[in-house]
N, C-alpha and C positions, 0 to 999 in steps of 0.2 A: 642421944637416946640410948638407953641401956637395952641390951638385947635380953629378952626373957626366954629362957630355954623351954619353958612350958608352952605348948601349943593349945590354946583354949578350944580349938576346933577338932582336935584329935579324937578319934573314936575311943570309947571305953573298951576295956578288955572283954566284957560281956554285955549284951543288950539288957536294958532295964525293962521289966514287965510293964505293960500298959494297963493302967487302972481303968476298969470298966464299971459303969454304974450297976448297982445291984438290980437284979431282975432283968438284965439285958441279955437277950439271947442272940445267937449268931443269926444274921439275916440271910436272905437268899438273893440271887442276882436279879430277880424280878421286882424286888421291893415289896412283895406281898400283893401285887396286883393280879397275878394269875394264881388261882388256888389249885396248884398241882397236887396238893395232898388231899383234895376233895374232888376226885375225877367225876363223880356223879353230877355235882353242881356245874362243873365246867362243861361236860357234855350236854347238860340241860340248857345251858346258855347258848352253845353253838346250835343245837337243834331248835331252840326257840327262834333264833334268827333265821335258820333254814326253813322253819315251818311257815314263815311269811310267804315263801314261794311254793312249798309243798305242804298243804295243810294237814295231812295225816301225821306228819312228824310232831305235830303239837301234842298229841296224846303221849308220846314217848317223852317229850320235853317236860310235860307236867308231872308225870310219874317220877322221872329222874330228879326233877327239882325238889319234890317232897322227900325223896330218899336222901338227897344232898343236905337238906335242912335237918333231917333226922341224924345224919352223921355228924353235922356241926353241933347239934344239941348234945350228942353223946360225948364228943371230944371237942371242947372249945378251942383247942390249940389250932385246929385246922380252920382255915378261912373258907369263904365261898358262899356265905348266905346271900350276898347281893347277886352273885351269878345265878344261884338257885332261884331267887325271886324273879329275876329277869326271865329265866327260862319258863317259870310257871306262868307269868303274866303274858309273855309273847305266845307261848303255846296255847294258853286259854283263849286269847284273842283270835288266834289262827283257827282254832277249833270252832269257835263261835261264828266267825265270818264264813268259814268254809262250809259249815253245816247249813247256815242260812242260804248260802249260794247254791248248794246242792238241792235244798228244799225248793227254792224258786225255779231251778232248772227242771225238776220233776213236775212242779206245778204248771210251768209253762208248756212242758211236753204233753201233759195230760189234757190241756185245753186245745191242742191242735187237732 
């Protein structure tokens, strides 16, 4: 066997640039799951979940959800429309159920 002085595994003197597809933007560590660029939608989501326990939070959740959707409409690069809609739906359900519950409490108290 002849010895080849060239090492095929040797590193080149300078690294070669990596070709990226056109339109590819640098991603974030969350993979786009958490809309940190749309804090109104994210807060609406968390308040919508919290409003299932404390129903007055539902009003804030609904308002912030619509504000998050408006931000998304103005700037399509930011994500968060799903979080905003979840905040709106859960906040609305919480307000509806809480209002019906308070109504029945007052109605029952009036009958005593």
